[in-house]
C-alpha positions as CSV (number, residue, x, y, z in Angstrom):
1,M,12.4,39.5,54.7
2,N,9.4,41.9,54.8
3,N,5.9,41.0,53.6
4,E,6.2,42.7,50.3
5,D,9.3,40.7,49.4
6,K,7.6,37.4,50.4
7,K,4.6,38.3,48.3
8,L,6.9,39.1,45.3
9,L,8.8,35.8,45.6
10,T,5.7,33.7,46.0
11,T,4.0,35.3,43.0
12,T,7.2,34.9,41.0
13,A,7.4,31.2,41.9
14,V,3.8,30.7,40.7
15,M,4.4,32.5,37.5
16,A,7.6,30.5,36.8
17,A,5.7,27.3,37.3
18,L,2.9,28.6,35.0
19,L,5.6,29.5,32.4
20,I,7.0,25.9,32.4
21,I,3.5,24.4,32.2
22,S,2.6,26.7,29.3
23,L,5.6,25.5,27.3
24,F,4.5,21.9,27.7
25,M,0.9,22.8,26.7
26,M,2.1,24.6,23.6
27,A,4.4,21.7,22.6
28,G,1.5,19.3,22.8
29,G,-1.2,21.6,21.3
30,L,0.6,23.4,18.6
31,S,2.2,21.2,16.0
32,R,3.2,21.3,12.4
33,T,4.5,18.6,10.0
34,L,6.3,19.5,6.7
35,I,6.6,16.9,4.0
36,S,8.8,17.7,1.1
37,G,9.8,15.7,-1.9
38,T,12.5,16.0,-4.6
39,K,13.0,14.1,-7.9
40,N,16.2,14.1,-9.8
41,D,16.6,13.8,-13.6
42,K,16.6,10.0,-13.4
43,G,13.3,9.9,-11.6
44,R,14.8,9.0,-8.1
45,V,12.4,10.4,-5.5
46,E,13.4,11.4,-1.9
47,I,10.8,12.3,0.8
48,K,11.7,14.3,3.9
49,I,9.4,14.6,6.9
50,T,10.1,17.3,9.5
51,D,8.0,17.6,12.7
52,Y,7.8,21.0,14.4
53,S,6.9,21.7,18.1
54,I,5.1,25.0,18.9
55,I,4.8,25.5,15.1
56,F,8.4,26.6,14.4
57,I,10.8,24.5,16.5
58,P,12.1,21.6,14.4
59,G,12.1,18.2,16.2
60,G,14.2,16.3,13.7
61,T,13.9,15.2,10.0
62,L,13.2,11.7,8.6
63,S,14.4,11.0,5.1
64,F,13.3,8.1,2.8
65,A,14.7,7.2,-0.7
66,P,14.2,6.0,-3.3
67,I,10.4,6.1,-3.0
68,T,8.7,3.5,-5.2
69,N,5.1,3.7,-4.3
70,A,2.5,5.3,-2.0
71,R,-0.8,3.9,-0.6
72,Y,-3.9,5.1,1.1
73,Y,-4.9,2.6,3.8
74,T,-8.0,2.4,6.1
75,D,-7.9,0.3,9.2
76,S,-10.1,-0.2,12.3
77,T,-9.4,0.7,15.9
78,A,-10.2,-1.1,19.1
79,E,-13.3,1.2,19.4
80,K,-14.7,0.0,16.1
81,T,-13.9,3.2,14.3
82,L,-12.1,3.5,11.0
83,I,-8.8,5.5,10.7
84,S,-6.9,6.2,7.5
85,Y,-3.2,6.3,6.9
86,V,-0.8,7.2,4.1
87,I,2.0,4.7,3.6
88,I,5.1,5.3,1.5
89,Y,7.4,2.5,0.2
90,T,11.1,2.4,-0.7
91,T,12.9,-0.5,-2.2
92,K,13.8,-1.7,1.3
93,E,11.1,-0.5,3.8
94,E,7.8,1.2,4.3
95,F,6.7,4.1,6.5
96,K,3.2,4.8,7.8
97,F,2.0,8.3,8.7
98,D,0.5,7.3,12.0
99,G,0.2,8.8,15.5
100,K,0.0,12.6,15.4
101,R,0.6,12.5,11.6
102,A,-2.7,10.7,11.2
103,D,-4.6,13.0,13.5
104,Y,-6.1,15.0,10.6
105,S,-9.4,14.8,8.6
106,D,-9.8,12.0,6.0
107,E,-10.3,14.7,3.4
108,E,-6.9,16.3,4.2
109,K,-5.2,12.9,4.1
110,R,-6.9,11.9,0.9
111,N,-5.9,15.1,-0.9
112,F,-2.3,14.7,0.4
113,F,-2.2,11.1,-1.0
114,N,-3.6,12.2,-4.4
115,N,-1.0,15.0,-4.7
116,L,1.8,12.7,-3.6
117,D,0.6,9.9,-6.0
118,F,0.6,12.4,-8.9
119,F,4.1,13.7,-8.0
120,L,5.4,10.1,-8.1
121,S,3.9,9.3,-11.4
122,D,4.5,12.6,-13.3
123,P,8.1,12.8,-14.6
124,E,7.8,16.6,-15.2
125,Q,7.0,17.4,-11.5
126,K,10.4,17.7,-9.7
127,E,9.3,19.1,-6.3
128,F,6.5,18.3,-3.8
129,K,5.6,20.1,-0.5
130,K,2.8,19.7,2.0
131,T,2.3,21.2,5.4
132,F,-0.1,19.8,8.1
133,S,-0.7,22.3,11.0
134,K,-2.8,21.7,14.1
135,V,-3.8,24.3,16.7
136,G,-5.7,22.7,19.6
137,F,-7.5,24.0,22.7
138,T,-4.5,23.0,24.9
139,G,-2.1,24.9,22.6
140,I,-4.2,28.1,22.7
141,T,-4.5,27.9,26.5
142,G,-0.7,27.4,26.7
143,V,-0.2,30.6,24.7
144,I,-2.4,32.5,27.1
145,F,-0.6,31.2,30.2
146,F,2.8,31.9,28.5
147,A,1.8,35.5,27.8
148,V,0.4,36.1,31.3
149,S,3.5,34.8,33.0
150,L,5.9,36.8,30.8
151,F,3.9,40.0,31.2
152,Y,4.3,39.6,35.0
153,I,7.9,38.5,35.1
154,I,9.5,40.8,32.5
155,P,8.5,44.2,34.0
156,K,9.6,43.1,37.5
157,R,12.7,41.1,36.5
158,K,15.2,43.6,38.1
159,K,13.4,43.7,41.4
160,I,13.0,39.9,41.4
161,I,16.7,39.4,40.9
162,Q,17.7,41.9,43.6
163,T,15.3,40.3,46.1
164,I,16.6,36.8,45.4
165,T,20.2,38.0,45.6
166,S,19.8,39.8,48.9
167,E,18.0,36.9,50.5
168,A,20.6,34.5,49.2
169,K,23.4,36.5,50.9
170,K,21.7,36.0,54.3
171,I,21.9,32.3,54.1
172,D,25.0,30.5,55.7
173,F,25.5,27.7,53.2
174,Q,28.6,26.2,55.0
175,K,26.5,25.9,58.2
176,L,23.7,24.2,56.3
177,I,26.1,21.7,54.7
178,K,27.7,20.9,58.1
179,E,24.4,20.2,59.7
180,F,23.3,18.1,56.8
181,K,26.4,15.9,57.1
182,Q,25.9,15.4,60.8
183,K,22.3,14.4,60.4
184,T,23.2,12.0,57.6
185,G,26.0,10.4,59.7
186,K,23.7,9.8,62.7
187,S,20.9,8.3,60.6
188,K,23.4,5.8,59.2
189,S,24.7,4.8,62.6
190,T,21.3,4.1,64.0
191,V,20.2,1.9,61.2
192,K,20.9,-1.8,61.8
193,K,21.5,-3.9,58.8
194,E,19.5,-7.1,58.8
195,T,20.1,-9.7,56.2
196,K,17.2,-11.8,55.3
197,P,17.4,-15.0,53.3
198,A,16.3,-14.4,49.8
199,K,12.9,-15.9,49.0
200,S,12.8,-18.0,45.9
201,K,10.2,-16.5,43.5
202,E,8.6,-18.6,40.9
203,P,8.1,-16.6,37.7
204,K,4.5,-15.6,37.0
205,V,3.1,-16.4,33.6
206,Y,0.4,-14.1,32.3
207,E,-1.7,-15.2,29.4
208,L,-2.9,-12.2,27.4
209,E,-5.6,-12.5,24.8
210,P,-4.9,-10.3,21.7
211,D,-7.2,-7.2,21.5
212,V,-9.0,-7.7,18.2
213,S,-11.5,-5.1,17.1
214,R,-15.0,-6.5,16.3
215,T,-15.5,-4.8,13.0
216,L,-17.1,-7.5,10.8
217,R,-20.8,-8.5,10.5
218,V,-22.3,-11.2,8.3
219,L,-25.7,-11.3,6.6
220,I,-26.9,-14.7,5.3
221,P,-30.2,-15.0,3.3
222,A,-31.3,-18.2,5.0
223,F,-34.8,-17.8,3.5
224,I,-33.4,-19.0,0.2
225,G,-34.2,-22.7,0.5
226,N,-31.4,-24.2,-1.6
227,L,-28.6,-22.0,-0.2
228,K,-25.8,-23.9,1.5
229,Y,-24.0,-22.1,4.3
230,D,-22.1,-22.7,7.6
231,I,-22.0,-20.0,10.2
232,N,-18.7,-21.4,11.5
233,T,-17.1,-20.2,8.1
234,Y,-17.7,-16.6,9.2
235,K,-16.4,-16.9,12.8
236,L,-13.3,-14.9,12.4
237,P,-11.5,-13.0,15.2
238,E,-13.0,-9.8,13.9
239,T,-16.6,-11.0,13.7
240,D,-19.1,-9.0,15.7
241,E,-22.5,-10.5,14.8
242,I,-23.9,-13.0,12.3
243,M,-27.5,-12.3,11.1
244,L,-29.7,-15.0,9.5
245,A,-32.4,-13.5,7.3
246,C,-35.3,-16.0,7.6
247,T,-39.0,-16.4,7.7
248,S,-41.1,-16.5,10.9
249,N,-41.4,-20.3,10.6
250,Q,-37.7,-20.8,10.1
251,K,-36.8,-18.6,13.1
252,T,-38.0,-21.2,15.7
253,E,-35.9,-23.9,14.0
254,F,-32.8,-21.7,13.8
255,E,-33.1,-20.6,17.5
256,Q,-33.1,-24.3,18.5
257,K,-30.1,-25.0,16.2
258,Y,-27.9,-22.0,16.7
259,G,-29.2,-20.4,19.9
260,N,-27.6,-17.0,20.7
261,Q,-24.8,-17.6,18.2
262,C,-26.8,-15.6,15.6
263,K,-29.3,-12.8,15.4
264,Y,-32.4,-13.2,13.3
265,L,-34.0,-10.9,10.7
266,I,-37.6,-11.7,9.8
267,C,-38.1,-11.5,6.0
268,D,-41.5,-13.1,5.4
269,D,-42.2,-11.1,2.3
270,A,-38.7,-11.1,0.9
271,K,-38.4,-12.8,-2.5
272,N,-34.8,-12.1,-3.2
273,I,-31.6,-10.8,-1.7
274,T,-32.2,-7.2,-2.6
275,D,-35.5,-7.3,-0.7
276,M,-33.6,-8.4,2.4
277,L,-31.0,-5.6,2.6
278,P,-33.3,-2.6,3.3
279,K,-34.7,-4.6,6.3
280,A,-31.2,-4.8,7.7
281,A,-30.7,-1.0,7.6
282,G,-31.6,-0.6,11.3
283,W,-29.1,-3.3,12.3
284,L,-26.3,-1.5,10.3
285,K,-27.3,2.1,11.2
286,D,-24.7,2.8,13.9
287,F,-22.2,0.1,12.8
288,I,-19.0,1.3,11.1
289,G,-17.0,-1.6,9.7
290,Y,-17.4,-4.4,7.2
291,L,-20.3,-6.6,6.0
292,F,-20.2,-10.0,4.3
293,I,-23.3,-11.0,2.2
294,Q,-23.4,-14.5,0.8
295,T,-25.6,-14.9,-2.3
296,S,-24.8,-18.4,-3.4
297,D,-23.0,-21.6,-2.4
298,L,-19.2,-21.1,-1.7
299,P,-16.4,-23.4,-2.8
300,E,-15.0,-25.8,-0.2
301,P,-13.1,-25.4,2.0
302,A,-14.8,-22.1,2.5
303,K,-13.3,-20.7,5.7
304,P,-9.7,-20.2,4.3
305,V,-11.2,-18.4,1.3
306,V,-13.3,-16.1,3.5
307,T,-10.4,-15.3,5.7
308,K,-8.1,-14.4,2.9
309,M,-10.7,-12.4,1.0
310,F,-11.4,-10.3,4.2
311,K,-7.7,-9.6,4.6
312,D,-7.4,-8.7,0.9
313,H,-10.4,-6.3,1.2
314,R,-8.8,-4.4,4.1
315,D,-5.2,-4.5,2.7
316,K,-6.4,-2.9,-0.6
317,D,-8.7,-0.4,1.1
318,C,-11.6,-1.2,-1.1
319,A,-15.3,-0.1,-0.8
320,C,-16.4,-3.4,-2.2
321,T,-14.7,-6.8,-2.8
322,F,-16.4,-9.8,-4.2
323,L,-15.4,-13.4,-4.7
324,S,-14.7,-14.5,-8.2
325,K,-13.4,-17.6,-9.9
326,E,-11.9,-18.6,-13.3
327,T,-13.8,-20.8,-15.6
328,Y,-13.0,-22.6,-18.8
329,D,-16.6,-22.3,-20.1
330,R,-16.8,-20.7,-23.5
331,K,-20.4,-19.6,-22.9
332,I,-21.2,-17.9,-19.5
333,S,-24.9,-17.6,-18.6
334,T,-24.5,-14.8,-16.1
335,G,-22.0,-13.3,-13.8
336,K,-19.0,-12.6,-16.1
337,L,-16.8,-9.7,-15.0
338,I,-16.5,-6.8,-17.5
339,R,-13.3,-4.8,-17.2
340,S,-12.1,-1.5,-18.8
341,V,-9.0,-1.1,-20.9
342,A,-7.3,0.0,-17.7
343,N,-8.3,-3.4,-16.1
344,K,-10.8,-1.8,-13.7
345,I,-14.0,-3.7,-12.9
346,I,-16.9,-2.0,-14.6
347,K,-19.7,-4.4,-13.8
348,I,-20.8,-8.0,-13.4
349,S,-22.9,-8.9,-16.4
350,E,-26.5,-10.0,-15.9
351,Y,-26.7,-11.5,-19.4
352,E,-25.2,-14.4,-21.3
353,E,-21.7,-13.7,-22.4
354,Q,-19.2,-15.4,-24.7
355,A,-15.6,-16.0,-23.5
356,S,-12.9,-14.0,-25.1
357,P,-11.3,-15.9,-28.0
358,S,-7.8,-14.8,-27.0
359,E,-8.1,-15.9,-23.4
360,Q,-8.2,-19.4,-22.0
361,T,-10.3,-18.6,-19.0
362,S,-13.0,-16.1,-18.0
363,E,-13.6,-14.6,-14.6
364,V,-17.1,-14.9,-13.1
365,Y,-18.8,-13.9,-9.8
366,A,-18.7,-16.6,-7.2
367,G,-21.3,-15.8,-4.5
368,L,-19.9,-13.6,-1.8
369,F,-19.6,-9.8,-1.2
370,C,-17.6,-7.8,1.3
371,F,-18.6,-4.1,1.7
372,N,-17.6,-1.2,3.8
373,T,-20.8,-0.3,5.6
374,K,-20.2,3.4,5.6
375,N,-22.0,4.2,2.3
376,L,-23.6,0.8,1.5
377,I,-27.3,1.5,2.3
378,K,-27.1,5.0,0.8
379,E,-25.7,3.6,-2.5
380,F,-28.0,0.6,-2.5
381,D,-31.1,2.8,-2.4
382,K,-30.1,4.2,-5.8
383,I,-30.5,0.9,-7.5
384,S,-33.8,0.7,-9.3
385,S,-35.6,-1.9,-11.5
386,K,-36.9,1.0,-13.6
387,G,-40.4,-0.3,-13.5
388,S,-39.6,-3.7,-15.1
389,G,-41.1,-5.6,-12.2
390,Q,-38.0,-7.9,-12.2
391,A,-35.8,-8.5,-9.2
392,V,-32.7,-6.3,-9.1
393,P,-29.6,-8.4,-8.5
394,L,-27.2,-7.3,-5.8
395,T,-24.4,-7.6,-8.4
396,R,-25.7,-4.4,-10.0
397,I,-24.2,-2.4,-7.2
398,V,-20.7,-3.0,-8.7
399,E,-21.5,-0.9,-11.7
400,L,-22.9,1.8,-9.4
401,Y,-19.8,1.8,-7.3
402,Y,-17.6,2.1,-10.5
403,K,-19.6,5.1,-11.8
404,N,-19.3,6.9,-8.4
405,G,-15.6,6.3,-8.1
406,Y,-15.5,3.8,-5.3
407,R,-12.7,1.2,-5.3
408,V,-14.0,-2.2,-6.3
409,N,-11.9,-5.4,-6.4
410,S,-12.3,-9.1,-6.9
411,Y,-10.7,-11.9,-4.9
412,K,-10.1,-14.5,-7.7
413,L,-9.9,-18.2,-7.3
414,S,-8.0,-20.2,-9.9
415,A,-9.8,-22.5,-12.3
416,Q,-10.0,-26.2,-11.3
417,G,-9.4,-29.0,-13.7
418,A,-7.5,-27.4,-16.6
419,P,-8.5,-28.7,-20.1
420,P,-6.1,-31.3,-21.6
421,V,-3.1,-29.8,-23.3
422,Q,-2.2,-31.1,-26.8
423,P,1.3,-32.6,-27.0
424,V,3.9,-30.4,-28.6
425,S,6.9,-31.6,-30.6
426,S,10.4,-30.5,-29.5
427,S,10.8,-28.5,-32.7
428,D,7.6,-26.5,-32.0
429,Q,8.2,-26.1,-28.3
430,F,9.2,-22.4,-28.5
431,R,7.1,-21.5,-31.6
432,K,4.9,-18.5,-31.0
433,R,1.1,-18.8,-31.3
434,P,-0.5,-17.0,-34.2
435,E,-1.9,-14.2,-32.1
436,E,1.5,-13.4,-30.8
437,E,2.9,-12.8,-34.3
438,V,1.2,-9.5,-34.5
439,K,2.6,-8.2,-31.2
440,S,5.0,-5.2,-31.5
441,T,8.5,-6.0,-30.1
442,A,11.6,-3.8,-30.1
443,L,15.2,-4.9,-29.6
444,I,18.0,-3.2,-27.6
445,I,21.5,-4.6,-27.8
446,L,24.1,-3.3,-25.3
447,A,27.7,-3.0,-26.4
448,V,29.3,-0.2,-24.3
449,E,31.8,-2.1,-22.2
450,N,32.5,-4.6,-25.0
451,P,32.2,-2.5,-28.1
452,S,32.5,-5.2,-30.7
453,A,30.2,-4.8,-33.8
454,D,30.8,-8.5,-34.8
455,V,29.6,-9.7,-31.4
456,A,26.5,-7.5,-31.5
457,K,25.7,-8.7,-35.0
458,R,25.9,-12.3,-34.0
459,V,23.5,-11.9,-31.1
460,Y,21.2,-9.9,-33.4
461,D,21.1,-12.8,-35.8
462,K,20.2,-15.2,-32.9
463,A,17.3,-13.0,-31.8
464,A,16.0,-12.3,-35.3
465,S,16.2,-16.0,-36.4
466,G,12.9,-16.8,-34.7
467,N,11.4,-13.4,-34.0
468,N,10.3,-10.2,-35.8
469,F,11.4,-6.8,-34.4
470,D,9.8,-3.6,-35.6
471,K,12.6,-1.5,-34.0
472,V,16.2,-2.3,-33.4
473,C,18.6,-0.2,-31.2
474,V,22.2,-0.7,-30.5
475,I,23.9,1.3,-27.6
476,T,27.7,1.4,-27.8
477,D,30.8,3.6,-27.1
478,R,31.1,6.7,-29.3
479,N,34.6,5.6,-30.4
480,S,33.1,2.6,-32.1
481,A,30.5,4.6,-34.1
482,D,31.9,3.9,-37.6
483,E,32.3,0.1,-37.0
484,F,28.7,-0.3,-35.8
485,T,27.3,2.0,-38.5
486,A,29.0,-0.1,-41.2
487,Q,27.9,-3.4,-39.6
488,F,24.2,-2.6,-39.0
489,G,23.5,-0.1,-41.8
490,D,20.0,1.4,-41.9
491,Y,18.1,-1.3,-40.0
492,A,19.3,-0.3,-36.5
493,E,19.5,3.0,-34.7
494,I,22.9,3.5,-33.0
495,F,23.1,5.3,-29.6
496,Y,26.1,6.2,-27.6
497,S,26.9,6.0,-23.8
498,E,29.9,6.4,-21.5
499,P,31.7,3.2,-20.4
500,G,31.8,2.4,-16.7
501,L,28.4,3.7,-15.6
502,G,26.4,0.4,-16.0
503,D,23.7,-0.9,-18.2
504,G,21.0,0.9,-16.1
505,Y,22.5,4.2,-17.2
506,D,23.2,3.1,-20.8
507,V,19.6,2.3,-21.7
508,L,18.4,5.8,-20.8
509,N,20.2,7.1,-23.9
510,A,17.5,5.5,-26.1
511,E,14.6,7.1,-24.2
512,N,13.5,9.5,-26.9
513,T,13.2,6.8,-29.5
514,F,10.7,4.9,-27.4
515,K,8.4,7.8,-26.5
516,G,4.9,6.9,-27.7
517,Y,6.0,3.3,-28.6
518,K,3.5,0.6,-27.6
519,G,4.7,-2.9,-27.4
520,N,7.4,-4.8,-25.5
521,I,11.2,-4.3,-25.4
522,L,13.7,-7.2,-25.5
523,L,17.0,-6.2,-24.0
524,I,20.2,-8.2,-24.6
525,P,23.0,-7.5,-22.2
526,E,26.8,-7.0,-22.8
527,N,27.8,-10.6,-21.9
528,N,25.7,-12.6,-24.2
529,S,27.9,-15.3,-25.6
530,E,26.0,-18.0,-23.6
531,I,22.5,-16.9,-24.8
532,S,20.9,-19.1,-27.4
533,S,18.2,-18.3,-29.9
534,E,15.9,-20.8,-28.2
535,Q,16.3,-19.0,-24.9
536,I,15.4,-15.7,-26.5
537,T,12.3,-17.2,-28.3
538,Q,11.2,-18.9,-25.1
539,L,11.5,-15.7,-23.1
540,I,9.4,-13.7,-25.6
541,T,6.8,-16.5,-25.9
542,E,6.4,-16.8,-22.1
543,H,6.2,-13.0,-21.8
544,Y,3.3,-12.8,-24.2
545,R,1.6,-16.0,-23.0
546,K,1.5,-14.9,-19.4
547,D,0.8,-11.2,-20.2
548,N,3.7,-10.2,-17.9
549,T,5.0,-6.7,-17.3
550,C,8.5,-8.1,-17.2
551,T,9.9,-11.6,-18.0
552,Y,13.6,-12.2,-17.4
553,L,16.5,-14.7,-17.3
554,T,19.1,-14.2,-14.7
555,L,22.7,-14.2,-16.0
556,P,26.1,-13.9,-14.2
557,E,27.6,-10.6,-13.1
558,N,24.4,-8.7,-12.4
559,N,23.2,-9.2,-15.9
560,I,19.7,-10.1,-17.1
561,L,18.1,-11.0,-20.5
562,C,14.7,-9.4,-20.2
563,C,11.5,-8.5,-22.1
564,V,9.6,-5.6,-20.6
565,S,6.4,-3.7,-21.4
566,S,7.3,-0.4,-23.1
567,D,4.8,1.3,-20.7
568,Y,7.1,0.5,-17.7
569,F,10.6,0.0,-19.1
570,M,11.9,3.6,-18.9
571,Y,9.7,4.3,-15.9
572,A,11.6,1.6,-14.0
573,A,15.0,2.4,-15.5
574,K,14.8,6.0,-14.2
575,R,14.3,4.7,-10.6
576,I,17.5,2.6,-10.6
577,I,19.9,3.7,-7.9
578,K,23.7,3.6,-8.0
579,D,25.4,0.6,-6.4
580,D,27.5,1.8,-3.4
581,E,30.5,-0.5,-4.1
582,T,30.8,-0.5,-7.9
583,K,29.3,3.0,-8.5
584,K,27.3,1.5,-11.4
585,Y,23.6,1.5,-12.3
586,Y,22.5,-2.1,-12.8
587,L,19.5,-2.8,-15.0
588,S,18.7,-5.9,-13.0
589,Q,17.1,-3.6,-10.3
590,I,14.1,-3.1,-12.5
591,T,12.7,-6.5,-11.5
592,S,12.5,-5.5,-7.8
593,I,11.2,-2.0,-8.7
594,L,8.3,-3.5,-10.7
595,V,7.6,-6.1,-8.1
596,N,7.3,-3.4,-5.5
597,D,4.8,-1.6,-7.8
598,K,2.7,-4.8,-7.8
599,K,3.4,-5.6,-11.5
600,R,3.5,-9.1,-13.0
601,V,7.1,-10.1,-13.0
602,Q,8.4,-13.6,-13.9
603,D,11.8,-15.2,-13.6
604,I,12.0,-18.1,-16.1
605,N,14.9,-19.6,-14.2
606,S,12.6,-20.6,-11.3
């Protein structure tokens, strides 16, 4: 081999290695994720996720269906930084867009979630598509290396092949194999096998402490003389520091009592809690996480409440969560929660409020805030007393958060010591309250598999004996149209369905008549001979009393007697999936669909 051939082969080997390295660099630095969704006529949503290497090489597809909900979730890492994920839910599992799929800006992920959430809720939108692409420095470098190696190898490929072929012919492979076998045989014969007694090894046990990120700080206004608090209440696994806001005189006492368990913030001139928070701005400046602020005494035992409230704040990805409690008081001096018609918290009242006549309890603020620190100081600076000279309560920040679109939530404690209940006679047990009489209720009777007009009329009489319905619908087989029309006349609408597809399919035939209807829908199943008028009245009464989205009574053979809010009845029915064994759509699935959507669902059997 001459020097020119040696140089050629050496350079070719280097370029080949560079080519292989460049492929790995492009695979890691050039990525693309395609997320596509489809929705069929019944509202069933399927999401497919395809990851691509080097932008265009597919690496496999994940498919999830039926999608019931999506969520934008923020969590903390071990480095005390916050990271956001999008999570999708099916009826059986959940999938988090983590790892490389989460390695994009919060703005991109938030826009993706908003578009996905709109796609899930809008029945008119049938397709969804989103592409995430990432081109990193490693990927660009890999492309350069790839191009350089190819530009060298391709023009000289014929000469490289000829040189390698000619050099390979000069090698005597049989001789090399023979020599290799001889050396291998000698080495085996010279090695003496020694057997050593096995040593008994006791298993080593390693105790590992869980790696918990310290993302929580606590601020307690200890300068308020009558405030009761216990720093042990806030010693959670995630707690980083506890700060006591105190006067100069109190600091000496607290240092002797708590030592280095706390930090101390001097607030000699602070008259209230809102005077304290600006002084803590330096302490919070470079801290990204969560902050507890206690403003009044907490209910005992306090630690379980604080622990659960902190978990609820993170799970629901809120900017602000505060502790609240139910009260039976009819006159509330201050602190009553004011909500919108969509049940969003608008503000915490600073004035005396009357309890709602239609509600047994009221929800009031209970003395503890949990904030995300990211925008807290910036938003708090916007609060102004408008020259009144009066102290600005910290609760006013709730209204500011609502107006600026931040997510605000309350962690509610149930009322203690319910007022005495007046005895009810057995005849009045299922009688509706006066305010329930004005509620709008529609009735749907199913008679597709058992198309008997007489049976349908009897169950209608049971339901109507103790309840008023402003709309009555009967769904049956088209072959029984004349019989049902003669039996029900003008006081019921008759709809038709195909036998054998299940009650979940049958109810969709009445969809148009319920567009724009506001109220609740009582649905009586096919097999209704065992249903009594008392059970129907009890179901409706319990539904209105608890303000449920769905109240149901479980019956044999996948049947349910149910009362469902009209806002969610067709929405849930369209998401029913076909049973693999019977090939039918069962209406009983709506209970799990609504539960997965965090709606209020009650089984009166339990």
